[in-house]
PASE-234857 format. One record per residue (C-alpha): x, y, z. Coordinates in pm, whole numbers, plus 50000, padded with zeros to 5 digits. Each point is the difference from the previous one (the first is absolute). Layout:
XYZ...
//
This chain:
070548288917148499205029150241501434994950351496544999050161498844971149780500674962950028501114977649712497134984049813500904965150122499395010350363496495013249931498284966650080501864996950331499275036550089496274993949945499994969050219497995000050327503144985750162501815033349949497045018850146500094976850302503735006650051499435037649980497044997750237502124982450260502965023349961497805030650046497794984550269500495001650376502404970350012502155014149714501194964249937499514979149685501354964350009499774981249669501014965649880500404982949665502525024449847502314987949722502765015449788499685037649952496355000950109500785016350337501705028949823497175003649750497625003450297502285025850162500015020549678496204998449978499405009150366502395029649978498275012349684496584998050163500875014550343502775024649896501894991350317503734991750017500924963550038503084984250161500554965649846501954976150224501694968749861501784970850163503165000949787502335026849861499564988249641496214998750040500085037350073501795007049670497464979049810497155017850178501425034149911500234991449629496544984550006498325030150162501775023849762498364980749716496544995350157499835037250082502075016749727500725036350075499314993750369503205001550207501244969550188503095003450225502204972950151501045001950366502894975149996501454979650284503615004150109501804968849886502294998850304499624990850364499575027650262503305015950098501844991249677501705029649836499954989249635496405010149930499255006949633499975037949959497444995949724497514982750231500535026150272499335027649746496874983049865498584997750352501015035350102498575016049686496634983450059500035009250371500805036049906496895001049780497834984350269501405023550266498505029649811496774992650195498065005049684497894970649892500445010449637503714992050031499354963350087500104978449684496784980949922501984967650049502954991950223501384964649973502194984950272501204965650108499174992850363503695002750099499965036549889497125007650239501824982950286503145020949948499975033850180499765033449818501395033450116497235021350149498765031949831502375022850190502994978449910498964997349634500025038149978503654999550111500954971049772498915016949676501425032149855498005014649711501875023649766498655023449732501525027449784499745035050156499464986450352502065015150282502634976750139503625005250093502444976549830501644991450335496614991250151499494974549723503504985750052499324996550372496744981349926501744976749753502764991850250497504993650279497844977249786502474974949867501295014849672503714995749928502065029849885502394992049715501925020049744497494987849741496744980550033500364963949887496934982550139496725005350184500575016150338503035020949892500325037849989502715024049884500545037450047501695025149769499455035750112496325008649947499334966949822498894969050193499624966249827497834974050178498984965149896496674992350174499434962250033496535004449851501365013149667501794982949713502195030949940501675024850236498705035550048501905033249981498915028250232501315034849907499875026850273499995037649964500695013150347497474983950236497604990849721499764969549775500465013849651499634968349792499334962450028500824974849730501064964049956503324991449839502014971749848502474987250265502574990749733500105031449785498685023150277497755016049736496385010050076497184976649895496855019350102498615027950220498054991150315497225019150176500324981650332501934971750165499584981350327503244990950178499354970550228502034992050311502024967949970501704999550342498834974850260497754984449741497144981050162501585002550347498355030950148499305002350374496904979650082498295029950163500265019149669498354972549794496474988849930498074976649772499095008449641496384996250113500405032350203500555019049673496894987649822496795019249954497194987050228498044993349679502584974249889498784964549936502544972650072499794971649750501664968350131500704972949743500344965250154500005011650366500884965250132503124997849787500785036250082499794992450371502264969849956502605020549809499825027850260500554975050284502884983449813501645033949940499515011150361501304967150146503225002349795500885034050146502824999550252499135035750102496325009149957500155034450162497815024449809498584972949773496244995250025498914964850091497404981449790497445006350276500775037250006499535001849623496734980650027498645024250262501165029949797498254987349687496784993750195499705037550068499345005949630497334986849768501624967949878499324971349764501474965050039500134981749668500644962750045500554973449738498604970950200499984985250347498155029350156496594989150124498705028650213496234999949989499765035449874502684998449727499025011649652500364971449754501605011949676498684983049684503604995749890501934969249885503434992149862500814997649632501014964149933503514994449867500214999049621501474970949809503785003049954499584994549623499145033149832497434985349759498084982850280500175031550215498465020649718497224974149961499225003150373499965037949969497564998549708497764976150192499845023750299499265029849778497034982549840498144996650329501325028950212501025036449995503774997249948502685026950016503664992749921502585025450124503215002449794503135018350113500375019449675498455004949657502284974449834498804972650235496425009749924500514999549621501824966650022497234983950209497295011649758502014986049706500474966750176496304997150086499015008549643502194971549873499434973950274496455008850116498385020049717497325024450115500754995650369501735033850044496635017049934498614983150314502545015650234501505034050076503785001049964501435030950169503425014350087500525002650374501424986250323498584968950166502184982350254497664970250041496674992149837496684991050164496354991849924496985019650133496594983349986497415021249823496375001750110498385000650347502554999950284499674988950361501625021850259501064979150298501084964850078496914994750217497765009349708502014977549770499294970450221496305008650019499864999249623501994967849984502855017649824503454985950051502644990549749497504979849804501784990749678496824996749795498775034750098503395015349931500124983049662496565013149905500735035750113501025027749763503265016850097501935031949949503544986949939503145021350018503194982549893503535011949926501794991949674502914986450208497644974650162498824986149666503554993449878501554992050341502355029549998501455014050318498205032150095502585028050014499555028650243500445034749866503145018350109499165025550267502565026449913502885007249769503174997050205503255018649971501544989849670503364983349961502825025049981502474998949715503374988050113503365016449938502804981850182502095031549978497695016750250500804972650252503615012049988501535004850345503395012450105502454971049987498174982149718501904988549694499375018349673501124997749638501335030549818499484991349633503395014449899502154992550306498684967850158498864987350340500325023450298498495006750342497465028150038501135024150273497185025449978498735032549850502395028750068499945037349933503245015349865500735037249959502315009549711500755035949899497155011350221497554976949818498204972150188499434966549829498844965850120501864967649925499724962650063503184988650174501224965549890502894980450151501964976349774502814975450085502635015350227497375024950124500485021049686497125024949992498035011849697497565029250019497164994949749497905031249922496314994650068499345008649634501804967149917498074979050253498724978149713503574986349960499824984750350497974968450070499424980550317501984967649980497834968749995501304966249899502644982550211498524970850193503274992450179500205032150203501735032949936501405007249654503585010549946500465037649964501445012349670503265019249970499155035549892501725006449668501174963549967499484977249700498234972350191496515014949980500165004049623501014963349962497164988750229497495019549794501444986849674499874963750117496415003850122498975017149673501404970649794498094974350209496835020849982500285002549622500414962149980496844995350212498085024649782501074982049680498904966250143496585013050102499455016849665500964967449823497254982050199497545026549882501124994849640499624962150027496415003850124499265023249711500814971149760497144978850143496765018449927497204992150244496295007550027498715035649970496915002050221497165023249897499285033650162497785001150310496494986949952496895011250194500464968650213503525010750092498835034950097497164985650209502404976450174502405028150086497245022850124498764972550232503215003450207498855009650350502705025850061501015031549819503194990049811503095020950066501565020549720502864975249992497614970649954498315017749707503375007749839501384964850053496964981749859500155023049696503654989749947499094963250037497105002849753502245017249744502374970350028497164975049959498695018349695503464998349842501174970049793503294997750194499624977050305499725019950324502694996250265499115026550257501145003350359497335014650232501565013350320498145013350299500075001050375498024975350209496265005949958500255025249717497644981649765502194978149777497574970750013497125021049865502135009349696500874963449945496284991250014499145026749743502784987349771498714964550039496465011049923501105016449675501794968249891497154976650103497495021749819501984994549680499664962150046503464992550136501144985250331501915015350289502474983550237500755016750335503184988550175500335007150374502844990950237497964984650286496994977550042498305025450227500385027049734498624976349733496874995550211499725037650060500355007849628497364974049912497475016650234500835035049875499844991149629496724981150050498385028550192500985025849740498984978549703496704988550151497195006149755502234994549695500294967049813503624993450102501134969650197502675005750268501784969950153503134993550203502364971050059501774998150333500774977350294496575008850138498344979249724500004962149956501954983549718496744989649837498635035450003503265013549854499964973649726496465010349899500895037150000503074993849781497914979649753497485028549975502805025749959501514979449715496564998449839499565037950028497264997750264501935019650266500575037049927502255009450293502224973950166501845010150317502804980050159503435000150160503104983949839497824969549916498645021549716503414997649827499994961849988500154983949656496604983250045498235033850028498715008049651497715027549875497744999749696500895036249916502085018550259500035037749945501295015650322502294989150282499855020350324502984994250232499775011650361503415005450165502214983449735503125003650218498584973050230500234973149733503084978349940502434999549705498254970849828496635017150020501475032649868501414981749698496534986449918498595035250038502675013749765498754977149720496365008950067500855037149973500754996549628496524988049910497435013250251499345033350168501615001550344499135023250289502364997350299498975015150333502495010250268499225013550346503595012550031499615035349869502635013349765501295034550099498795025949754503395010049859500944963949925496534994549854500465029449763503474987649900498774964649930497045012249792502155000349688500964963650054496924983450138496285007050018499305010050359496845013750162500325014550347497215004050258501195027350235496715013150145498174982450286496244993849989498045028150166498924980950308503344984450101501655011550321503604998250113500914972350245501255009150349503314981050021502044994050315503114979450080499614983950344501604972750208497804971050117497765016150261497074978350113497745027550143500685022749699499154972249753496864990950198498865036450001500445003349622498034967849944497215011450233499825033349817499434982149669497444976350151498185029550162499345014249652498874965849874503164994149798502524972149939503754995750050502874984449804502934986750202502854990749765502554975150135502134984649728501224968450181497734970049971501784979350269498845022450287496975017749853497684980850234501965012750303499625035949878496244994849957499844986450356501795031150135497345021349829497224978850152501415007350345500125037349923496425001749862498084969150117496745011349838501455003349649499314973249741503374989949848500794980849680503374987849871500954998649631503224990949817501144984849673500904965850146496414992850104497884976149791498365019949722496454994550119500875011150355501695031749876497025007749776497604995850294502135022850219500075027349736496284997549930499185000950372502085031550047498435016749698496544992150141501015015950336499734966850182503325008150171501555031350148503724993149956501804981949717503464988450106501774991949674503204999649801500495023549705497394981049795497775030650055502585022849836498495001249653496485009149908497974991650310497385027450023498005000550326498795035650075499064991350360503604989750087501755032450094502604990850261503154980449917502914987550208503164988449821502054979150241503815000649969499625027349739503785004549980500164967849794497845013749717501075019849694498705035249959497724992949705498684968950182499125021350303498315025449774498034972549822498834985350331499005034150134497945004649683497594973250125498595024750255498645034949943497824987849713496865016950132498975033250153501234989850349503355011250140502404970549981502924990450224503154980049926502334989950284503484987949906501084978250292503774995450027501364968450158500875001150370503685004650087500905003749631502725023649879498715015149675502335002049701500435034349841497974989149694497174986050216499925032250201499785020349677497124978249874497945003950316500695037350019498925003749636496734981750075499255023450291501035030849803498154991549678496574990050129498085025149788498054992949682502214995449697502884990050226500774970949770501995023149774502115012250290500284963850114501244990349654502655027350013501044990550353500154963849881502505011649737502035015550280499894968750213499924971549752500935013949660498074996849675500594963149932496294991249987499265026749746502915000049758502264970950097503064998450223502445014949747497925031549958499615001750379503775003850022499975029149755497235017450194502214996650308502945014949807498335031749870496815003050208496444993249901499095034049855503105003349779499454963949890496525009849877501465030349823502614978449824497274975249903497995028349847503005011249799500754964349882496444994349875499975033249813503404992549848498974965449876496725013749858501765030249846497875023950203501185034250127500995001650368497195008850241502095022750219499955037549950503165019049905502035009050311500505037950020502595015650230499375036150105502425021050208499075037050007501845008150323496894995250212497734970950087496534996050141498874979150294497084993050230501135016050329499554979850317498115029750142497474995349717499844961749972501234986450333499764962749921503084984849833497804972849853497605025549846502825021449862501634969149848496674989949846499495034549846503595001749871499524965849843496665009649841501555031349849503064981049874497784974049831497525024849856499935000049619497225025049914499215036650070496544989450118501624976450249502175028050140496915022450029498244972750196502944995250238500195037450056496285001250082500344970350237502945016050184498245033650032496814983850129501854979150258502635024650123498855034949900501515025449761503334990049847503095015750156502645012749758502264968750012497014977449921498905022449713503524999249852500094961850033496764996549802501095025649737503294981349949498074967449959497865016249732503135013549830501424964549984496894988249815500335027749742503714993049955499414962549945497525007949722502695020449817502644972850043502025021350245502114978550237501575026850218499405036750092502985013250198500605035550122503525013149921499575037550052499605020049777498804970149791497444972150025501484968649843497684975149825501074964249919497744987649718499244970149776499255017949672500915036149919497585002249705497074991550229500675030750215499475025949725496565012050120501215001050361503145020549927497965024849798498215010250322503185003450210500275034650164503855000549984502774990249756500274963549893503374983749920500264963449889503304984750124499634966149834497224977249874498894992350359500765032250192498465034849989500825030750211497295025850069501315033450134497495019750205499925035050148500965000150375496465008950114498704967149852502024979350251497655007650289498284967050089496425007849896501095018549684502304971949889497314973550051497465020849806502445006849713500964963249959496494986550034498685025949756502714991149746499084963250012496245004549995499094994449632496855021550031501645030850154500655030449773503645008349924499935034750156498664990450336502464994950283497224988150230497804969949934496455010849914497214989550232497774971349901502554983849765501564965650047503245016750105498445020450278501765003050332498364975550234500935022950284497485024849861497234974649946497584985750250497504987749746498684966250119498604993449655503534991849887499904968050209500464969149788
//
């Protein structure tokens, strides 16, 4: 559809005299168009039509923050190809420092466009909640200073840019880690603008910008060239001097029309927001906003209750609620279509196809009477077709009111959303892809003084990276201190032999004696226990293989439709995990898969898809959840997703009467319930299924021994999918793969944000301010207090702090009906604060609740704190979690570590770091049992995983995964000089990447990344990379050692016969000493560093000709020092 045209379904409204009347009033002398009777998305449809007819920009004002997001999506659909921009509200109170950088950037970028004083730069639509208009903006002069635009070839001194970054809130680090950081290396400046998902590299040549490109913050490699970037100031966010601020209205073109939706509610919200402010300096009052709006042409679109004599009456009505039974709802839809002009808007093509199929089966021929389109409709409405009356006064003269008979006889244009027909929750579209979760390597968290494991020598303390000069040659080493302060210098080329120690929950591990026998015995004992565990787990697999189960068919069109109807774009991990689950289901061996993933990473959606596949094949599904609240949540989620399909979802819990449960169980036994959800009650002997196919277990570790025994028997006969919100660290996951089927969700959904986490003491004013901030953005608050005996007293303290807040109390000792009513009231936003015990920990999903307090947080375990924190931050809004420590309490060391870990690991994907820190604090008892936890403590987590890998391969008669270790000593070594890579952390990361690299392409990629980030390679760095490449060649020939013993090079080898082709190319004389040792004598001039490297690499390159002493260009053995070809990147 061209951008200057309206969708076909708006044509009738556009042709209505009512629209002409609105336009006439907006363009007339009064420039004011009040209207009443609006419903659903009608006000936005009118805005789209008026803008299309007048070609004037429109500012749409809403009462609530979420309404603005809905309006943005709706306008983008009604006027496709026509830009709509959001001007968001700050979600903090004036004077607070923790303003979301993203919101500041969104506002500044739009103001920068509007400040161009060019009407063409103003988007056709700007959408803003009323709070955003009340909050001050920097004036035009200040905006010019707050934004720095950079382009290649523009003149700018590097130091001038650094000065601007320092003055405007950016933090200088050795390497950028997050938005708002910058780093400097000579003529290269790395900056991470808050408005971008990746950092930017700025390369200078003198006082000119030579190049701009984005880069990967982990590998440092380039990801794409840029033609321009805007750096936005982040200092003093939203707290500029009042005299340098103004209203957004001052930026708008005089031609702008202001479109107010529900002005009465907007005024009420504005007053509520203004009254909650403790410091209103600079904030525009509701009256000031009202007067500012009145200076523009403005429309006021009311739903009802507005009876001004001159108001335009919209011929608009609500769409009545559909029957909750799908068949009855489809009958109602068909009935409407027969007498009216009906349009159904589906979120995607799969929903559309599915609806047409359902109508063809349930209401044959009815789909021809309606138009079923793909598009966005937040809320449906009806528009009466035929002659329209313009004002309320005229309506009365004609005797027109809400006469039911006249309305019934009228013919209507009806717009309805697919989600309204099947009672699904309407999901808002994500506004922006956020910064992705970073991969986690605990080694990079290594700090001086930390404990480490040297694979060959044992547990030591890391002292630091040190440079040592020997025979005039400089090399870098890791210094380790063992028992008795015995020091070991580990060359950086052997950094892969050193691991950060993780695993002892009792405190500091005992240091090993360097050269002693104790470490070998510890390793041996751990290896025996690990092998025993591996054998037991493989025996369980073998036992399951003896009980063939059901092989489900491949995906049907129904299954594909169902998956495509998912409102969000699935992450790569979700796609991979559901593929693994389906492969299990399509296999005759019963599935027993563990699905791990951080809080809110989409495990439930995968369980629903698995259940759908099983139900479609005619079998039943049981879903086992640890709490009653989670049972209720799962029931709602499963029902919403399966609406429109002939599957019955029921639950049994304390929230239902005994009679209702008895009826549900009878229907389940008769095969009339497809999905049955329950807590431990589901495992009772009286619960029978007609044909159970799949058991989904949520958080199995929360069930008792007796329940686990029952589950063990069920595992032999039905498919089992177990979900865990305690993420398994990647290395352990990879090690366990050979023993157990595990799927890991490691990527967060695109629209999840990290949670701002703070540890605080009880501070009444601080708590009140945080609550008021959440209420000011129309949100809700959890207050977790895990002691029932005084929970009422805590609620009373909160009432005194915020008297206006509506407070509910919920805990597990309440009567079931009361608890159910409390939860439902909070979900429906009938309360502002829920004071509760940890009953909210699992599964409660309320996007509007984005502030949490956890009282006496020192009494909670780390994973419990992480689970609780996962209840907030489930929407686009910035979330806050305050860990309140008890007054006058002395924290234990473990409690202090837990709280520090929660503050430190607040970012997305933190669950994996949390899981590792949990291993440090508590051990691995939950995951592998207490005995294995002791062995992890003995040898460290990473070595434990390595030993587990080796045990599985040994039992399965597979070759070891690890590459052959090659030792090279040519009398010189390479390094990354501090003058080249200043950051110890970055040097360690690069050393580790090189040591782990197993392909020539990988080395080429690392070389390209280093060159891009730090400039041309200095000689020591080039030698380091060449030696790494030489190790790869040597490993392929089975060479274990290459040692310089002038005038010879001594090779230690596995197989002399294998080296025939290599020795034939040797430029000197070859002398075998024994079956495993060869001496190569070279002319003296070959012992110069570059010559020796070229000779050896050329010898080992199978494609190099025998006569050449230098590796030819373009071959696999080429010197990476001579190559800058980015095409070699993997």
